N, CA, C and O atoms as CSV, one atom per row, in Angstrom:
chain,resi,resn,atom,element,x,y,z
A,1,MET,N,N,0.858,-0.758,-0.141
A,1,MET,CA,C,0.098,-0.195,0.372
A,1,MET,C,C,0.628,1.559,0.453
A,1,MET,O,O,1.081,1.999,1.510
A,2,THR,N,N,0.495,2.458,-0.812
A,2,THR,CA,C,1.142,3.348,-0.445
A,2,THR,C,C,0.065,4.555,-0.253
A,2,THR,O,O,-1.118,4.605,-0.589
A,3,ASP,N,N,1.075,5.726,0.554
A,3,ASP,CA,C,0.481,6.428,1.150
A,3,ASP,C,C,0.322,7.936,0.176
A,3,ASP,O,O,-0.380,8.911,0.442
A,4,ALA,N,N,1.291,7.712,-1.093
A,4,ALA,CA,C,1.324,8.967,-2.187
A,4,ALA,C,C,0.224,9.047,-3.253
A,4,ALA,O,O,0.002,8.068,-3.964
A,5,ALA,N,N,-0.328,9.953,-3.356
A,5,ALA,CA,C,-1.543,10.161,-4.147
A,5,ALA,C,C,-1.113,9.707,-6.123
A,5,ALA,O,O,-0.122,10.291,-6.561
A,6,PRO,N,N,-1.780,8.850,-7.003
A,6,PRO,CA,C,-1.223,9.059,-8.297
A,6,PRO,C,C,-0.557,9.985,-8.848
A,6,PRO,O,O,-0.874,11.158,-8.646
A,7,PRO,N,N,0.175,9.754,-9.408
A,7,PRO,CA,C,0.944,11.132,-9.809
A,7,PRO,C,C,0.422,11.190,-11.397
A,7,PRO,O,O,0.681,12.283,-11.900
A,8,ARG,N,N,0.066,10.700,-11.873
A,8,ARG,CA,C,-0.975,11.408,-13.191
A,8,ARG,C,C,-2.019,10.822,-13.358
A,8,ARG,O,O,-2.414,9.859,-12.702
A,9,VAL,N,N,-2.767,11.548,-14.592
A,9,VAL,CA,C,-3.839,10.488,-15.008
A,9,VAL,C,C,-3.562,9.950,-16.291
A,9,VAL,O,O,-3.629,10.563,-17.357
A,10,LEU,N,N,-3.180,8.518,-16.082
A,10,LEU,CA,C,-3.035,7.893,-17.262
A,10,LEU,C,C,-3.965,7.505,-18.283
A,10,LEU,O,O,-3.282,7.318,-19.290
A,11,GLU,N,N,-5.189,7.284,-18.545
A,11,GLU,CA,C,-5.907,6.961,-19.201
A,11,GLU,C,C,-7.290,8.286,-19.173
A,11,GLU,O,O,-7.473,8.680,-18.021
A,12,THR,N,N,-7.924,8.755,-19.892
A,12,THR,CA,C,-9.249,9.785,-20.151
A,12,THR,C,C,-10.369,8.804,-21.157
A,12,THR,O,O,-10.154,8.088,-22.134
A,13,CYS,N,N,-11.587,9.140,-20.435
A,13,CYS,CA,C,-12.747,8.024,-21.542
A,13,CYS,C,C,-13.338,8.712,-22.223
A,13,CYS,O,O,-13.676,9.655,-21.508
A,14,LEU,N,N,-13.848,8.917,-23.587
A,14,LEU,CA,C,-14.661,9.410,-23.466
A,14,LEU,C,C,-15.703,8.469,-24.451
A,14,LEU,O,O,-15.396,7.292,-24.641
A,15,TYR,N,N,-16.959,9.036,-25.076
A,15,TYR,CA,C,-17.966,7.932,-25.302
A,15,TYR,C,C,-18.666,8.859,-26.110
A,15,TYR,O,O,-18.906,10.043,-25.870
A,16,ALA,N,N,-19.119,7.820,-27.609
A,16,ALA,CA,C,-19.193,8.043,-28.743
A,16,ALA,C,C,-20.077,6.991,-29.526
A,16,ALA,O,O,-19.447,6.056,-30.020
A,17,GLU,N,N,-21.285,7.007,-29.687
A,17,GLU,CA,C,-21.994,5.877,-30.279
A,17,GLU,C,C,-21.168,6.067,-32.135
A,17,GLU,O,O,-21.291,5.085,-32.867
A,18,ASP,N,N,-20.307,7.488,-32.774
A,18,ASP,CA,C,-20.304,7.176,-34.278
A,18,ASP,C,C,-18.524,6.719,-34.008
A,18,ASP,O,O,-18.015,7.560,-34.749
A,19,LEU,N,N,-17.758,6.209,-33.628
A,19,LEU,CA,C,-16.802,5.967,-33.420
A,19,LEU,C,C,-16.069,6.510,-34.224
A,19,LEU,O,O,-15.196,7.298,-33.860
A,20,ASP,N,N,-16.378,6.050,-36.053
A,20,ASP,CA,C,-15.482,6.384,-37.089
A,20,ASP,C,C,-15.390,8.665,-36.713
A,20,ASP,O,O,-14.436,9.424,-36.539
A,21,ALA,N,N,-16.302,8.797,-36.739
A,21,ALA,CA,C,-16.522,10.297,-36.553
A,21,ALA,C,C,-14.958,11.013,-35.044
A,21,ALA,O,O,-14.000,11.774,-34.907
A,22,ALA,N,N,-15.689,10.147,-34.445
A,22,ALA,CA,C,-14.947,10.192,-32.899
A,22,ALA,C,C,-13.763,10.521,-33.531
A,22,ALA,O,O,-13.103,11.559,-33.495
A,23,ALA,N,N,-13.557,9.231,-34.252
A,23,ALA,CA,C,-11.513,9.228,-34.407
A,23,ALA,C,C,-11.557,9.861,-35.677
A,23,ALA,O,O,-10.341,9.977,-35.832
A,24,ARG,N,N,-11.982,10.287,-36.556
A,24,ARG,CA,C,-11.418,11.362,-37.393
A,24,ARG,C,C,-11.090,12.692,-36.760
A,24,ARG,O,O,-9.997,13.149,-37.095
A,25,PHE,N,N,-11.740,13.344,-35.994
A,25,PHE,CA,C,-12.016,14.462,-34.400
A,25,PHE,C,C,-10.531,13.820,-34.186
A,25,PHE,O,O,-9.732,14.474,-34.856
A,26,TYR,N,N,-10.140,13.166,-33.750
A,26,TYR,CA,C,-9.270,13.478,-32.653
A,26,TYR,C,C,-7.603,12.882,-33.157
A,26,TYR,O,O,-6.516,12.980,-32.588
A,27,GLY,N,N,-7.985,12.278,-34.406
A,27,GLY,CA,C,-6.659,11.905,-34.922
A,27,GLY,C,C,-6.332,12.469,-36.119
A,27,GLY,O,O,-5.115,12.558,-36.285
A,28,GLU,N,N,-7.309,13.058,-37.398
A,28,GLU,CA,C,-6.720,14.217,-37.740
A,28,GLU,C,C,-6.880,15.869,-37.415
A,28,GLU,O,O,-6.042,16.731,-37.679
A,29,ALA,N,N,-8.093,16.051,-36.815
A,29,ALA,CA,C,-8.288,17.343,-36.579
A,29,ALA,C,C,-7.102,18.055,-35.625
A,29,ALA,O,O,-6.502,19.130,-35.599
A,30,LEU,N,N,-7.141,16.262,-34.527
A,30,LEU,CA,C,-6.191,16.901,-33.093
A,30,LEU,C,C,-4.234,16.692,-33.799
A,30,LEU,O,O,-3.154,17.282,-33.762
A,31,GLY,N,N,-4.806,15.567,-34.309
A,31,GLY,CA,C,-3.159,14.566,-34.571
A,31,GLY,C,C,-2.943,13.517,-33.600
A,31,GLY,O,O,-1.760,13.227,-33.777
A,32,LEU,N,N,-3.298,12.931,-32.868
A,32,LEU,CA,C,-3.333,12.013,-31.891
A,32,LEU,C,C,-3.092,10.851,-32.693
A,32,LEU,O,O,-3.432,10.768,-33.873
A,33,GLU,N,N,-2.498,9.948,-32.043
A,33,GLU,CA,C,-2.030,9.072,-32.845
A,33,GLU,C,C,-2.918,7.426,-32.225
A,33,GLU,O,O,-2.878,6.807,-31.162
A,34,MET,N,N,-3.486,7.271,-33.242
A,34,MET,CA,C,-4.812,5.427,-32.899
A,34,MET,C,C,-3.683,4.327,-33.115
A,34,MET,O,O,-2.933,4.019,-34.040
A,35,ILE,N,N,-3.968,3.794,-31.564
A,35,ILE,CA,C,-3.257,2.796,-31.566
A,35,ILE,C,C,-3.232,1.395,-30.900
A,35,ILE,O,O,-2.424,0.572,-30.467
A,36,GLN,N,N,-5.105,1.658,-31.122
A,36,GLN,CA,C,-5.961,0.729,-31.241
A,36,GLN,C,C,-7.325,0.802,-31.542
A,36,GLN,O,O,-7.840,1.878,-31.240
A,37,SER,N,N,-8.168,-0.161,-32.129
A,37,SER,CA,C,-9.284,0.243,-33.408
A,37,SER,C,C,-10.317,-1.577,-32.761
A,37,SER,O,O,-9.698,-2.641,-32.772
A,38,VAL,N,N,-11.377,-1.533,-32.431
A,38,VAL,CA,C,-12.016,-2.499,-32.713
A,38,VAL,C,C,-13.414,-1.909,-32.390
A,38,VAL,O,O,-13.931,-1.346,-31.424
A,39,GLU,N,N,-13.812,-2.313,-33.701
A,39,GLU,CA,C,-14.858,-2.250,-34.766
A,39,GLU,C,C,-16.208,-1.707,-33.925
A,39,GLU,O,O,-16.232,-2.483,-32.970
A,40,ASP,N,N,-16.918,-1.135,-33.826
A,40,ASP,CA,C,-17.821,-0.811,-32.898
A,40,ASP,C,C,-17.883,-0.813,-31.795
A,40,ASP,O,O,-18.946,-0.488,-31.266
A,41,ARG,N,N,-16.592,-1.238,-30.896
A,41,ARG,CA,C,-16.389,-1.334,-29.903
A,41,ARG,C,C,-15.231,0.167,-28.978
A,41,ARG,O,O,-15.388,0.550,-27.819
A,42,HIS,N,N,-14.359,0.599,-29.809
A,42,HIS,CA,C,-13.312,1.327,-29.124
A,42,HIS,C,C,-12.564,1.879,-30.458
A,42,HIS,O,O,-12.387,1.366,-31.563
A,43,ARG,N,N,-12.227,3.034,-29.946
A,43,ARG,CA,C,-10.794,3.509,-30.072
A,43,ARG,C,C,-9.779,4.448,-29.297
A,43,ARG,O,O,-10.077,5.500,-28.732
A,44,PHE,N,N,-8.408,3.814,-29.384
A,44,PHE,CA,C,-7.802,4.691,-28.484
A,44,PHE,C,C,-6.515,4.952,-29.027
A,44,PHE,O,O,-5.885,4.089,-29.639
A,45,PHE,N,N,-5.984,6.415,-28.778
A,45,PHE,CA,C,-5.251,7.388,-28.795
A,45,PHE,C,C,-4.271,7.497,-27.830
A,45,PHE,O,O,-4.340,7.196,-26.638
A,46,ARG,N,N,-3.171,8.048,-28.583
A,46,ARG,CA,C,-2.017,8.048,-27.131
A,46,ARG,C,C,-1.829,9.418,-27.468
A,46,ARG,O,O,-1.671,9.827,-28.619
A,47,ALA,N,N,-1.850,10.142,-26.408
A,47,ALA,CA,C,-1.768,11.620,-26.260
A,47,ALA,C,C,-0.300,12.192,-25.272
A,47,ALA,O,O,-0.263,11.872,-24.084
A,48,ALA,N,N,0.373,12.688,-25.629
A,48,ALA,CA,C,1.657,13.071,-24.892
A,48,ALA,C,C,1.296,12.772,-22.967
A,48,ALA,O,O,0.656,13.560,-22.271
A,49,GLY,N,N,1.818,11.656,-22.551
A,49,GLY,CA,C,2.037,11.727,-21.574
A,49,GLY,C,C,0.841,10.300,-20.967
A,49,GLY,O,O,1.118,9.571,-20.015
A,50,GLY,N,N,-0.173,10.219,-21.618
A,50,GLY,CA,C,-1.356,9.337,-21.408
A,50,GLY,C,C,-1.996,8.550,-22.831
A,50,GLY,O,O,-1.518,8.240,-23.922
A,51,MET,N,N,-3.355,8.415,-22.171
A,51,MET,CA,C,-4.416,8.427,-23.397
A,51,MET,C,C,-5.281,8.567,-23.644
A,51,MET,O,O,-5.833,8.861,-22.583
A,52,VAL,N,N,-5.900,8.585,-24.300
A,52,VAL,CA,C,-7.627,9.273,-24.840
A,52,VAL,C,C,-8.093,7.994,-25.399
A,52,VAL,O,O,-7.553,7.390,-26.326
A,53,PHE,N,N,-9.307,7.582,-24.652
A,53,PHE,CA,C,-9.717,6.250,-25.365
A,53,PHE,C,C,-11.543,6.922,-25.246
A,53,PHE,O,O,-12.041,7.603,-24.350
A,54,LEU,N,N,-12.264,6.313,-26.718
A,54,LEU,CA,C,-13.353,6.448,-27.431
A,54,LEU,C,C,-13.788,5.492,-26.949
A,54,LEU,O,O,-13.057,4.510,-26.821
A,55,PHE,N,N,-14.860,5.468,-26.606
A,55,PHE,CA,C,-16.352,3.655,-26.305
A,55,PHE,C,C,-17.356,4.208,-27.105
A,55,PHE,O,O,-17.850,5.333,-27.184
A,56,ASN,N,N,-17.539,3.146,-27.677
A,56,ASN,CA,C,-19.106,2.829,-27.773
A,56,ASN,C,C,-19.812,2.982,-26.533
A,56,ASN,O,O,-18.842,3.200,-25.807
A,57,PRO,N,N,-20.474,3.010,-26.027
A,57,PRO,CA,C,-21.388,3.333,-25.035
A,57,PRO,C,C,-22.662,2.015,-24.777
A,57,PRO,O,O,-23.027,1.626,-23.667
A,58,LEU,N,N,-23.062,1.614,-25.821
A,58,LEU,CA,C,-23.793,0.726,-26.341
A,58,LEU,C,C,-22.741,-1.021,-26.451
A,58,LEU,O,O,-23.091,-2.159,-26.138
A,59,ALA,N,N,-21.780,-0.643,-26.869
A,59,ALA,CA,C,-20.800,-2.316,-26.518
A,59,ALA,C,C,-20.530,-2.018,-25.015
A,59,ALA,O,O,-21.267,-2.490,-24.149
A,60,THR,N,N,-19.280,-1.091,-24.668
A,60,THR,CA,C,-19.177,-1.167,-23.489
A,60,THR,C,C,-19.926,-1.457,-22.432
A,60,THR,O,O,-19.350,-2.071,-21.534
A,61,ALA,N,N,-21.144,-1.167,-22.266
A,61,ALA,CA,C,-22.160,-1.279,-20.763
A,61,ALA,C,C,-22.337,-3.127,-21.054
A,61,ALA,O,O,-22.837,-3.778,-20.136
A,62,ILE,N,N,-21.953,-3.774,-22.198
A,62,ILE,CA,C,-21.887,-5.490,-22.024
A,62,ILE,C,C,-20.632,-5.956,-21.343
A,62,ILE,O,O,-19.495,-6.131,-21.781
A,63,PRO,N,N,-21.270,-6.142,-19.885
A,63,PRO,CA,C,-19.716,-7.280,-19.462
A,63,PRO,C,C,-19.406,-8.461,-20.412
A,63,PRO,O,O,-20.199,-9.208,-20.985
A,64,ALA,N,N,-17.967,-8.444,-20.438
A,64,ALA,CA,C,-17.337,-9.392,-21.195
A,64,ALA,C,C,-17.958,-11.175,-20.931
A,64,ALA,O,O,-18.274,-11.915,-20.000
A,65,PRO,N,N,-17.906,-11.183,-21.723
A,65,PRO,CA,C,-18.310,-13.140,-21.676
A,65,PRO,C,C,-17.543,-13.577,-20.246
A,65,PRO,O,O,-16.873,-12.719,-19.672
A,66,ALA,N,N,-17.658,-14.973,-19.665
A,66,ALA,CA,C,-16.960,-15.426,-18.836
A,66,ALA,C,C,-15.616,-15.820,-19.637
A,66,ALA,O,O,-14.565,-15.785,-18.997
A,67,ASP,N,N,-15.591,-16.109,-20.685
A,67,ASP,CA,C,-14.749,-16.668,-21.392
A,67,ASP,C,C,-13.885,-15.829,-21.514
A,67,ASP,O,O,-12.732,-16.260,-21.543
A,68,ALA,N,N,-14.077,-14.444,-21.624
A,68,ALA,CA,C,-13.133,-13.552,-22.715
A,68,ALA,C,C,-11.647,-13.804,-21.328
A,68,ALA,O,O,-11.585,-13.927,-20.104
A,69,PRO,N,N,-10.558,-13.764,-22.652
A,69,PRO,CA,C,-9.465,-13.361,-21.915
A,69,PRO,C,C,-8.958,-12.434,-21.187
A,69,PRO,O,O,-8.291,-12.688,-20.184
A,70,ILE,N,N,-9.287,-10.883,-21.730
A,70,ILE,CA,C,-9.573,-10.310,-20.732
A,70,ILE,C,C,-10.386,-9.130,-20.898
A,70,ILE,O,O,-10.453,-8.302,-21.806
A,71,ARG,N,N,-11.260,-9.315,-19.296
A,71,ARG,CA,C,-12.762,-8.690,-18.776
A,71,ARG,C,C,-12.749,-7.630,-18.055
A,71,ARG,O,O,-13.058,-7.745,-16.869
A,72,VAL,N,N,-12.474,-6.638,-18.465
A,72,VAL,CA,C,-12.713,-5.138,-18.288
A,72,VAL,C,C,-14.230,-5.070,-18.071
A,72,VAL,O,O,-15.013,-5.353,-18.977
A,73,PRO,N,N,-14.774,-4.548,-16.394
A,73,PRO,CA,C,-15.514,-4.472,-15.943
A,73,PRO,C,C,-16.731,-3.401,-17.308
A,73,PRO,O,O,-16.330,-2.557,-18.109
A,74,PRO,N,N,-17.838,-3.765,-17.151
A,74,PRO,CA,C,-18.809,-2.565,-18.303
A,74,PRO,C,C,-18.600,-1.539,-17.665
A,74,PRO,O,O,-18.688,-1.537,-16.438
A,75,HIS,N,N,-18.327,-0.613,-18.267
A,75,HIS,CA,C,-18.889,0.578,-18.050
A,75,HIS,C,C,-19.875,1.740,-19.163
A,75,HIS,O,O,-20.731,1.170,-19.840
A,76,GLY,N,N,-19.797,2.753,-19.276
A,76,GLY,CA,C,-20.673,3.793,-19.874
A,76,GLY,C,C,-21.001,4.991,-19.814
A,76,GLY,O,O,-20.283,5.279,-18.857
A,77,ALA,N,N,-21.518,5.948,-20.068
A,77,ALA,CA,C,-22.369,6.909,-20.379
A,77,ALA,C,C,-22.665,7.718,-21.037
A,77,ALA,O,O,-21.899,8.204,-21.869
A,78,HIS,N,N,-23.831,8.086,-20.858
A,78,HIS,CA,C,-24.600,9.241,-21.988
A,78,HIS,C,C,-24.650,10.425,-21.311
A,78,HIS,O,O,-24.779,10.683,-20.114
A,79,GLY,N,N,-24.467,11.412,-22.741
A,79,GLY,CA,C,-24.269,12.775,-22.318
A,79,GLY,C,C,-23.214,12.931,-22.657
A,79,GLY,O,O,-22.433,11.979,-22.690
A,80,PRO,N,N,-22.958,13.802,-22.911
A,80,PRO,CA,C,-21.436,15.029,-23.531
A,80,PRO,C,C,-20.978,14.434,-21.809
A,80,PRO,O,O,-21.545,13.907,-20.851
A,81,GLY,N,N,-19.532,14.940,-22.203
A,81,GLY,CA,C,-18.012,14.271,-21.168
A,81,GLY,C,C,-17.223,15.706,-21.310
A,81,GLY,O,O,-17.654,16.663,-21.953
A,82,HIS,N,N,-16.307,15.679,-20.773
A,82,HIS,CA,C,-15.423,16.576,-21.317
A,82,HIS,C,C,-13.504,15.953,-21.019
A,82,HIS,O,O,-13.118,15.143,-20.177
A,83,VAL,N,N,-12.819,16.581,-21.884
A,83,VAL,CA,C,-11.197,16.172,-21.908
A,83,VAL,C,C,-11.016,17.579,-22.196
A,83,VAL,O,O,-11.798,18.311,-22.803
A,84,CYS,N,N,-9.313,18.027,-21.428
A,84,CYS,CA,C,-8.871,19.192,-21.583
A,84,CYS,C,C,-7.336,18.887,-21.277
A,84,CYS,O,O,-6.721,18.617,-20.246
A,85,PHE,N,N,-6.817,19.123,-23.248
A,85,PHE,CA,C,-5.696,19.023,-23.407
A,85,PHE,C,C,-5.018,20.012,-23.111
A,85,PHE,O,O,-5.690,21.036,-23.232
A,86,SER,N,N,-3.522,20.279,-22.623
A,86,SER,CA,C,-3.151,21.155,-22.269
A,86,SER,C,C,-2.382,22.099,-23.499
A,86,SER,O,O,-2.561,21.603,-24.612
A,87,ALA,N,N,-1.856,22.912,-23.504
A,87,ALA,CA,C,-2.225,24.103,-24.605
A,87,ALA,C,C,-0.509,24.690,-24.655
A,87,ALA,O,O,-0.170,25.749,-25.181
A,88,GLU,N,N,0.284,23.853,-24.071
A,88,GLU,CA,C,1.609,24.147,-24.328
A,88,GLU,C,C,2.296,24.405,-25.339
A,88,GLU,O,O,3.043,25.381,-25.413
A,89,GLY,N,N,2.137,23.614,-26.183
A,89,GLY,CA,C,3.258,23.482,-27.335
A,89,GLY,C,C,2.734,24.803,-28.478
A,89,GLY,O,O,3.138,25.965,-28.419
A,90,PRO,N,N,1.718,24.237,-29.513
A,90,PRO,CA,C,1.481,25.471,-30.259
A,90,PRO,C,C,1.056,26.300,-29.598
A,90,PRO,O,O,1.232,27.318,-30.267
A,91,GLY,N,N,0.328,26.725,-28.178
A,91,GLY,CA,C,-0.175,27.582,-28.005
A,91,GLY,C,C,-2.040,27.529,-27.989
A,91,GLY,O,O,-2.647,26.845,-28.814
A,92,ILE,N,N,-2.910,28.541,-26.693
A,92,ILE,CA,C,-4.097,28.719,-27.141
A,92,ILE,C,C,-4.376,29.120,-29.033
A,92,ILE,O,O,-5.270,28.541,-29.650
A,93,GLU,N,N,-3.727,29.858,-29.511
A,93,GLU,CA,C,-3.901,30.993,-30.715
A,93,GLU,C,C,-3.618,29.470,-31.835
A,93,GLU,O,O,-4.340,29.036,-32.733
A,94,GLY,N,N,-2.400,29.003,-31.361
A,94,GLY,CA,C,-2.157,27.565,-32.539
A,94,GLY,C,C,-3.456,27.027,-32.890
A,94,GLY,O,O,-4.168,27.253,-33.869
A,95,TRP,N,N,-3.669,26.022,-31.560
A,95,TRP,CA,C,-5.020,25.342,-31.535
A,95,TRP,C,C,-6.507,25.717,-32.159
A,95,TRP,O,O,-7.425,25.041,-32.623
A,96,ALA,N,N,-6.280,27.184,-31.933
A,96,ALA,CA,C,-7.447,27.811,-32.542
A,96,ALA,C,C,-7.120,27.268,-34.064
A,96,ALA,O,O,-7.542,26.239,-34.591
A,97,ALA,N,N,-6.110,28.419,-34.694
A,97,ALA,CA,C,-5.498,27.783,-36.025
A,97,ALA,C,C,-5.935,26.279,-36.609
A,97,ALA,O,O,-6.402,26.005,-37.714
A,98,ARG,N,N,-5.692,25.593,-35.733
A,98,ARG,CA,C,-5.632,24.318,-36.436
A,98,ARG,C,C,-7.371,23.852,-36.354
A,98,ARG,O,O,-8.122,23.211,-37.089
A,99,LEU,N,N,-7.511,24.571,-35.018
A,99,LEU,CA,C,-9.206,23.421,-35.243
A,99,LEU,C,C,-9.973,24.705,-36.690
A,99,LEU,O,O,-11.055,24.309,-37.122
A,100,ALA,N,N,-9.663,25.507,-37.068
A,100,ALA,CA,C,-10.443,26.452,-38.126
A,100,ALA,C,C,-10.336,25.930,-39.652
A,100,ALA,O,O,-11.214,25.731,-40.492
A,101,GLU,N,N,-8.798,25.770,-39.699
A,101,GLU,CA,C,-8.736,24.611,-40.533
A,101,GLU,C,C,-9.365,23.692,-40.884
A,101,GLU,O,O,-9.981,23.545,-41.939
A,102,HIS,N,N,-9.219,22.793,-39.747
A,102,HIS,CA,C,-10.638,21.470,-40.449
A,102,HIS,C,C,-12.614,21.787,-39.710
A,102,HIS,O,O,-13.453,21.004,-39.265
A,103,GLY,N,N,-12.611,23.343,-39.934
A,103,GLY,CA,C,-13.768,23.558,-39.972
A,103,GLY,C,C,-14.287,23.146,-38.428
A,103,GLY,O,O,-15.475,22.953,-38.172
A,104,ILE,N,N,-13.553,23.077,-37.757
A,104,ILE,CA,C,-14.087,23.246,-35.862
A,104,ILE,C,C,-14.531,24.672,-35.060
A,104,ILE,O,O,-13.509,25.151,-34.568
A,105,GLU,N,N,-15.244,25.173,-34.884
A,105,GLU,CA,C,-15.798,25.790,-33.902
A,105,GLU,C,C,-15.143,26.081,-32.984
A,105,GLU,O,O,-14.395,25.400,-32.282
A,106,ILE,N,N,-15.425,27.180,-32.960
A,106,ILE,CA,C,-14.176,27.582,-30.576
A,106,ILE,C,C,-16.109,27.808,-30.273
A,106,ILE,O,O,-16.967,28.517,-30.799
A,107,GLU,N,N,-16.112,26.924,-29.312
A,107,GLU,CA,C,-17.906,27.295,-28.305
A,107,GLU,C,C,-17.452,28.839,-27.674
A,107,GLU,O,O,-18.022,29.927,-27.762
A,108,THR,N,N,-16.355,28.495,-27.097
A,108,THR,CA,C,-16.180,29.780,-26.055
A,108,THR,C,C,-14.831,30.210,-26.161
A,108,THR,O,O,-14.337,30.023,-27.273
A,109,ARG,N,N,-14.002,30.808,-25.186
A,109,ARG,CA,C,-12.894,31.560,-25.322
A,109,ARG,C,C,-13.229,32.040,-23.635
A,109,ARG,O,O,-13.957,32.962,-23.264
A,110,ILE,N,N,-12.570,31.243,-22.940
A,110,ILE,CA,C,-12.235,32.151,-21.796
A,110,ILE,C,C,-10.898,32.518,-20.877
A,110,ILE,O,O,-10.196,31.572,-20.520
A,111,GLU,N,N,-10.615,33.557,-20.578
A,111,GLU,CA,C,-9.744,34.248,-20.022
A,111,GLU,C,C,-10.154,34.176,-18.282
A,111,GLU,O,O,-11.009,34.817,-17.671
A,112,TRP,N,N,-9.331,33.295,-17.864
A,112,TRP,CA,C,-9.335,33.325,-15.944
A,112,TRP,C,C,-8.774,33.837,-15.575
A,112,TRP,O,O,-7.770,34.362,-16.056
A,113,PRO,N,N,-9.580,33.941,-13.654
A,113,PRO,CA,C,-9.138,35.367,-13.561
A,113,PRO,C,C,-7.611,35.347,-13.463
A,113,PRO,O,O,-7.077,36.450,-13.589
A,114,ASN,N,N,-6.442,33.810,-13.169
A,114,ASN,CA,C,-5.243,33.966,-13.066
A,114,ASN,C,C,-4.173,34.485,-14.145
A,114,ASN,O,O,-2.966,34.546,-13.909
A,115,GLY,N,N,-4.699,34.807,-15.213
A,115,GLY,CA,C,-4.233,34.708,-16.900
A,115,GLY,C,C,-4.806,33.735,-17.901
A,115,GLY,O,O,-5.261,33.812,-19.042
A,116,ALA,N,N,-4.590,32.749,-16.971
A,116,ALA,CA,C,-5.013,31.604,-17.753
A,116,ALA,C,C,-6.218,31.721,-19.136
A,116,ALA,O,O,-7.405,31.984,-18.949
A,117,ILE,N,N,-5.648,31.483,-20.397
A,117,ILE,CA,C,-6.786,31.048,-21.303
A,117,ILE,C,C,-7.234,29.182,-21.976
A,117,ILE,O,O,-6.711,28.116,-22.303
A,118,SER,N,N,-8.620,29.909,-21.829
A,118,SER,CA,C,-8.737,28.274,-22.176
A,118,SER,C,C,-9.527,28.486,-23.562
A,118,SER,O,O,-10.144,29.551,-23.597
A,119,ILE,N,N,-9.621,27.754,-24.607
A,119,ILE,CA,C,-10.977,27.712,-25.464
A,119,ILE,C,C,-11.315,26.146,-25.805
A,119,ILE,O,O,-10.615,25.138,-25.697
A,120,TYR,N,N,-12.859,26.361,-26.327
A,120,TYR,CA,C,-13.614,25.026,-26.160
A,120,TYR,C,C,-14.449,24.566,-27.335
A,120,TYR,O,O,-14.974,25.385,-28.089
A,121,CYS,N,N,-14.568,23.331,-27.486
A,121,CYS,CA,C,-15.521,22.996,-28.812
A,121,CYS,C,C,-15.431,21.656,-28.358
A,121,CYS,O,O,-14.756,21.108,-27.487
A,122,ARG,N,N,-16.606,21.121,-29.476
A,122,ARG,CA,C,-17.213,20.065,-29.116
A,122,ARG,C,C,-16.653,18.993,-30.341
A,122,ARG,O,O,-16.419,19.449,-31.460
A,123,ASP,N,N,-16.488,17.766,-30.090
A,123,ASP,CA,C,-16.197,17.080,-30.975
A,123,ASP,C,C,-17.417,16.365,-31.329
A,123,ASP,O,O,-18.480,16.827,-30.915
A,124,PRO,N,N,-17.419,14.943,-32.274
A,124,PRO,CA,C,-18.778,14.991,-33.308
A,124,PRO,C,C,-19.791,14.104,-32.202
A,124,PRO,O,O,-20.971,13.894,-32.482
A,125,ALA,N,N,-19.362,13.772,-31.320
A,125,ALA,CA,C,-20.684,12.770,-30.337
A,125,ALA,C,C,-20.983,14.008,-29.153
A,125,ALA,O,O,-21.764,13.868,-28.212
A,126,GLY,N,N,-20.141,15.288,-29.449
A,126,GLY,CA,C,-21.023,16.192,-28.198
A,126,GLY,C,C,-20.013,16.713,-27.279
A,126,GLY,O,O,-20.122,17.745,-26.617
A,127,ASN,N,N,-18.894,15.805,-27.298
A,127,ASN,CA,C,-18.404,15.746,-26.176
A,127,ASN,C,C,-17.732,17.108,-25.824
A,127,ASN,O,O,-17.286,17.481,-26.909
A,128,SER,N,N,-17.467,17.908,-25.035
A,128,SER,CA,C,-16.594,19.147,-24.478
A,128,SER,C,C,-15.271,18.644,-24.673
A,128,SER,O,O,-14.967,17.615,-24.071
A,129,VAL,N,N,-14.269,19.310,-25.562
A,129,VAL,CA,C,-12.869,19.660,-25.674
A,129,VAL,C,C,-12.516,20.700,-25.378
A,129,VAL,O,O,-13.269,21.606,-25.735
A,130,GLU,N,N,-11.268,21.100,-24.619
A,130,GLU,CA,C,-10.643,22.149,-24.228
A,130,GLU,C,C,-9.622,21.891,-24.068
A,130,GLU,O,O,-9.183,20.979,-23.367
A,131,PHE,N,N,-8.845,22.935,-24.926
A,131,PHE,CA,C,-7.706,23.571,-24.779
A,131,PHE,C,C,-7.344,24.336,-23.359
A,131,PHE,O,O,-8.252,25.059,-22.948
A,132,ALA,N,N,-6.358,24.290,-22.695
A,132,ALA,CA,C,-5.909,25.229,-21.743
A,132,ALA,C,C,-4.377,25.676,-21.499
A,132,ALA,O,O,-3.624,25.183,-22.339
A,133,GLU,N,N,-3.951,26.228,-20.855
A,133,GLU,CA,C,-2.316,26.666,-20.868
A,133,GLU,C,C,-2.740,25.852,-19.384
A,133,GLU,O,O,-3.893,25.733,-18.971
A,134,PRO,N,N,-1.364,25.274,-18.632
A,134,PRO,CA,C,-1.080,24.693,-17.752
A,134,PRO,C,C,-1.209,25.834,-16.526
A,134,PRO,O,O,-1.109,25.414,-15.373
A,135,LYS,N,N,-1.374,26.915,-16.694
A,135,LYS,CA,C,-1.283,27.650,-15.544
A,135,LYS,C,C,-2.691,27.626,-15.161
A,135,LYS,O,O,-2.748,28.257,-14.105
A,136,ILE,N,N,-3.493,27.344,-15.383
A,136,ILE,CA,C,-5.085,27.464,-15.716
A,136,ILE,C,C,-5.347,26.591,-14.050
A,136,ILE,O,O,-6.425,26.604,-13.455
A,137,TRP,N,N,-3.895,25.783,-13.481
A,137,TRP,CA,C,-3.829,25.585,-12.261
A,137,TRP,C,C,-2.839,25.466,-11.663
A,137,TRP,O,O,-2.504,24.396,-11.154
A,138,GLY,N,N,-2.256,26.388,-11.605
A,138,GLY,CA,C,-1.143,26.606,-11.181
A,138,GLY,C,C,-0.203,25.660,-12.014
A,138,GLY,O,O,0.943,25.957,-11.675
A,139,LEU,N,N,-0.172,24.743,-12.870
A,139,LEU,CA,C,1.158,23.961,-13.400
A,139,LEU,C,C,2.198,24.327,-14.379
A,139,LEU,O,O,3.124,23.551,-14.615
């Protein structure tokens, strides 16, 4: 047992029934590398320092068969989720320009009380996708 808190989030999971549309958004528009795909079930993307999982909630809510080699517990969510990417690389303006190039509308732009800026858009499943400067949380 450890008294330490986990050092970082390893996986972030969002849900989308249309996995192909969501995969195009995260792969093409955001440039994440897809490393695993199972038709009608999931798409897994590598993000620096972690993973972004896209699951079809209709498939992942079904328990794995008793004889399955890997038995992940059933899970799923309905309605929009949220993910926030660090905007350290190209910065907020760079991400805003990249999203515009892909025809993705910025839903909201916020300047937080500490001076950090974040922008929000939606993926094809309606999930809220944010790009924020790490200083939003004092990082």
